[in-house]
C-alpha positions as CSV (number, residue, x, y, z in Angstrom):
1,X,-38.0,80.6,96.8
2,X,-35.0,79.5,98.8
3,X,-35.3,76.2,100.6
4,X,-35.8,76.5,104.3
5,X,-32.8,75.1,106.1
6,X,-32.2,74.3,109.8
7,X,-28.7,74.4,111.2
8,X,-28.5,72.3,114.3
9,X,-25.4,73.3,116.2
10,X,-25.2,70.2,118.3
11,X,-28.0,67.6,118.2
12,X,-31.5,67.3,117.1
13,X,-32.6,66.4,120.6
14,X,-30.0,68.2,122.8
15,X,-30.2,71.2,124.9
16,X,-28.7,73.4,122.3
17,X,-29.5,76.2,119.9
18,X,-31.6,75.7,116.8
19,X,-30.9,78.3,114.1
20,X,-33.5,78.7,111.4
21,X,-32.0,80.7,108.6
22,X,-33.8,83.6,106.9
23,X,-34.6,87.2,107.8
24,X,-35.4,86.2,111.4
25,X,-32.8,84.1,113.3
26,X,-34.4,82.6,116.4
27,X,-32.8,80.4,119.0
28,X,-34.9,77.7,120.8
29,X,-34.1,75.4,123.7
30,X,-34.5,71.7,122.9
31,X,-35.2,69.0,125.5
32,X,-32.7,66.7,127.1
33,X,-31.3,64.1,124.7
34,X,-33.0,60.7,124.6
35,X,-32.0,57.8,122.3
36,X,-31.2,58.1,118.6
37,X,-31.7,55.0,116.5
38,X,-30.1,54.3,113.1
39,X,-32.0,51.7,111.1
40,X,-30.1,50.7,108.0
41,X,-30.2,47.9,105.4
42,X,-26.5,47.1,106.0
43,X,-23.9,47.8,108.7
44,X,-21.8,50.1,106.5
45,X,-24.8,52.2,105.6
46,X,-25.6,52.7,109.2
47,X,-22.1,53.8,110.2
48,X,-21.1,55.7,107.0
49,X,-24.2,57.8,106.4
50,X,-25.8,57.8,109.9
51,X,-23.0,57.2,112.3
52,X,-21.7,60.8,112.6
53,X,-25.2,62.1,113.7
54,X,-25.5,59.2,116.2
55,X,-22.0,60.0,117.5
56,X,-22.8,63.7,117.9
57,X,-26.0,62.9,119.8
58,X,-24.1,60.6,122.1
59,X,-21.5,63.3,122.7
60,X,-24.3,65.6,123.7
61,X,-25.4,63.2,126.4
62,X,-27.9,61.0,124.6
63,X,-27.8,57.3,123.8
64,X,-27.4,55.6,120.4
65,X,-28.5,52.3,118.8
66,X,-27.5,50.9,115.4
67,X,-29.9,48.4,113.8
68,X,-28.8,46.5,110.7
69,X,-31.4,44.5,108.8
70,X,-28.8,42.5,107.0
71,X,-25.1,41.9,107.4
72,X,-24.3,42.9,103.8
73,X,-22.5,39.6,103.4
74,X,-22.7,39.6,99.6
75,X,-20.9,42.9,99.2
76,X,-17.4,41.6,98.6
77,X,-16.3,39.9,95.3
78,X,-13.5,37.8,96.7
79,X,-14.4,37.0,100.3
80,X,-16.9,34.2,100.9
81,X,-20.3,35.5,102.0
82,X,-20.3,33.8,105.4
83,X,-16.9,35.1,106.3
84,X,-17.6,38.6,105.0
85,X,-20.8,38.6,107.0
86,X,-18.9,37.9,110.2
87,X,-16.4,40.7,109.3
88,X,-19.3,43.1,108.7
89,X,-20.9,42.3,112.1
90,X,-17.6,42.5,114.0
91,X,-16.9,45.9,112.3
92,X,-20.2,47.2,113.3
93,X,-20.0,45.9,116.9
94,X,-16.5,47.4,117.4
95,X,-17.3,50.7,115.7
96,X,-20.6,51.2,117.6
97,X,-18.8,50.5,120.8
98,X,-16.1,53.1,119.9
99,X,-18.9,55.7,119.6
100,X,-20.6,54.6,122.8
101,X,-23.6,53.0,121.0
102,X,-25.1,49.6,120.9
103,X,-25.5,47.4,117.8
104,X,-28.3,45.2,116.9
105,X,-28.9,42.9,113.9
106,X,-31.7,41.2,112.1
107,X,-31.0,38.1,110.0
108,X,-32.3,38.9,106.5
109,X,-30.1,37.8,103.6
110,X,-28.2,40.5,101.8
111,X,-29.9,41.7,98.7
112,X,-33.1,39.9,99.8
113,X,-34.5,42.1,102.6
114,X,-38.3,41.7,102.2
115,X,-40.8,44.5,102.6
116,X,-43.6,42.6,104.4
117,X,-45.5,42.5,107.7
118,X,-43.0,40.1,109.4
119,X,-40.1,42.5,108.7
120,X,-42.1,45.6,109.7
121,X,-43.1,43.9,113.0
122,X,-39.6,42.8,113.7
123,X,-38.3,46.4,113.4
124,X,-41.4,47.6,115.4
125,X,-40.2,45.3,118.2
126,X,-36.7,46.8,118.0
127,X,-38.1,50.4,118.2
128,X,-40.3,49.5,121.2
129,X,-37.2,47.9,122.9
130,X,-34.9,50.9,122.2
131,X,-37.5,53.6,122.8
132,X,-35.8,56.2,120.5
133,X,-36.9,59.8,120.3
134,X,-35.2,60.1,117.0
135,X,-34.8,57.6,114.1
136,X,-32.5,58.0,111.1
137,X,-33.0,55.7,108.1
138,X,-32.7,55.5,104.3
139,X,-34.4,57.9,101.9
140,X,-36.8,56.1,99.4
141,X,-35.1,57.5,96.3
142,X,-32.5,54.6,96.0
143,X,-31.4,52.3,93.2
144,X,-30.6,49.7,95.9
145,X,-33.4,47.2,96.5
146,X,-32.5,46.7,100.1
147,X,-32.4,50.4,100.8
148,X,-35.8,50.9,99.3
149,X,-37.2,48.0,101.4
150,X,-35.6,49.4,104.5
151,X,-37.3,52.7,103.9
152,X,-40.7,51.2,103.6
153,X,-40.2,48.8,106.5
154,X,-39.3,51.7,108.8
155,X,-42.5,53.7,107.9
156,X,-44.7,50.7,108.8
157,X,-42.6,49.9,111.9
158,X,-42.9,53.4,113.3
159,X,-46.7,53.2,112.9
160,X,-46.9,49.7,114.5
161,X,-44.5,50.7,117.4
162,X,-46.8,53.6,118.3
163,X,-50.0,51.7,118.0
164,X,-51.2,51.0,121.6
165,X,-53.8,48.5,120.6
166,X,-51.1,46.3,118.9
167,X,-50.0,43.8,121.5
168,X,-46.3,42.8,121.4
169,X,-43.8,41.9,124.1
170,X,-42.9,45.6,124.7
171,X,-45.4,48.4,125.3
172,X,-46.1,50.9,122.5
173,X,-43.6,53.7,121.9
174,X,-43.8,56.6,119.5
175,X,-40.6,57.9,118.0
176,X,-41.1,61.7,117.7
177,X,-38.7,62.6,114.9
178,X,-37.7,60.8,111.7
179,X,-34.8,61.9,109.5
180,X,-33.4,60.5,106.2
181,X,-29.6,60.2,105.9
182,X,-27.5,61.3,102.9
183,X,-26.3,58.1,101.2
184,X,-24.6,58.0,97.8
185,X,-26.9,55.2,96.8
186,X,-30.1,57.1,97.9
187,X,-29.8,60.4,96.1
188,X,-32.8,60.4,93.7
189,X,-34.8,63.5,94.7
190,X,-33.0,63.7,98.0
191,X,-33.3,67.3,99.4
192,X,-31.4,68.0,102.6
193,X,-33.0,70.6,104.9
194,X,-31.1,70.1,108.1
195,X,-27.4,70.3,108.9
196,X,-25.8,68.6,111.9
197,X,-22.6,70.0,113.2
198,X,-20.4,66.9,113.6
199,X,-17.0,68.7,114.0
200,X,-16.6,67.5,117.6
201,X,-16.9,63.8,116.7
202,X,-15.6,63.9,113.1
203,X,-12.3,62.1,113.7
204,X,-13.9,59.6,116.1
205,X,-16.5,58.7,113.5
206,X,-13.8,58.4,110.8
207,X,-11.9,56.0,113.0
208,X,-15.1,54.0,113.6
209,X,-15.7,53.8,109.8
210,X,-12.1,52.6,109.1
211,X,-12.9,49.4,110.9
212,X,-14.9,48.3,107.9
213,X,-13.0,46.7,105.0
214,X,-15.2,48.4,102.5
215,X,-14.3,51.9,103.9
216,X,-10.8,51.3,102.7
217,X,-12.0,50.8,99.1
218,X,-11.8,47.0,99.1
219,X,-15.2,46.6,97.4
220,X,-14.5,49.2,94.6
221,X,-16.2,52.4,95.7
222,X,-14.1,55.0,97.5
223,X,-16.2,55.3,100.7
224,X,-13.5,57.0,102.7
225,X,-13.0,59.8,100.1
226,X,-16.7,60.2,99.4
227,X,-18.0,60.6,103.0
228,X,-15.0,62.5,104.3
229,X,-15.3,65.0,101.4
230,X,-19.1,65.1,101.8
231,X,-18.8,66.1,105.5
232,X,-16.3,68.8,104.6
233,X,-18.6,70.1,101.8
234,X,-21.7,70.1,104.0
235,X,-19.6,72.0,106.6
236,X,-18.8,74.7,104.1
237,X,-22.5,75.2,103.2
238,X,-23.6,75.2,106.9
239,X,-20.9,77.3,108.4
240,X,-19.4,74.4,110.4
241,X,-16.1,72.7,110.0
242,X,-17.8,69.4,109.3
243,X,-21.5,68.6,109.0
244,X,-23.9,65.8,108.2
245,X,-26.9,66.6,106.0
246,X,-30.3,65.2,106.8
247,X,-33.8,65.3,105.3
248,X,-36.8,65.6,107.6
249,X,-39.9,63.5,107.1
250,X,-42.6,65.4,105.3
251,X,-44.9,65.5,108.3
252,X,-42.3,67.4,110.3
253,X,-42.1,70.2,107.8
254,X,-45.7,71.3,108.5
255,X,-45.9,74.3,110.9
256,X,-49.0,75.7,112.5
257,X,-48.6,79.4,113.2
258,X,-50.8,82.1,114.5
259,X,-48.1,84.7,113.9
260,X,-44.6,84.9,112.4
């Protein structure tokens, strides 16, 4: 059986066409864009694997927020951690501004992001503050400890954020849609089922990514080549010039039908 795929021509929350492939091709009108929130372990993860979808959503009239749980300060072999952390934060702030988004940061040490109640509640508070209708984060199938922790934290944080009986500074807020980004470090059993057309914002997103030293290959991995090629390949498969692949949360794949 072929996997169901959704091809989103503009944004997952924009007033645009939603094309479901198969024998029947139906178009649906989606509501006015709200806020999309990227929640990533490190700034580079948020911009490289989630930034194009955030940029497209903003281009469609929505708002965007990038939340980094750590600065990723231990990711460079020759630059001192404190200095590199500042560089990472500045790169995210500038790149998010370039896309028209805001950037937020928590203060967990790189490689030591804890999956616990304190971290889950901290992210819960950020969700309640931003009030996103869409969240994009890491898939659980990662070899990176911080990415796995971030995935689990977000699951709990979404639950806490929507719990009306949990008293925090901000009122409860439920984020209606959750997607997992395609990240080269998170590919164990990753199965994309949604393609976002990012052609309109592709060059803008690439310019934003280039503000990061690691994008230019300074930490060893060829991020520029990988993510630029990936967007082209996903575009080929989806019928767009450039596309971002996303994986929907399992609960969003359930459909209750009375007829086809």
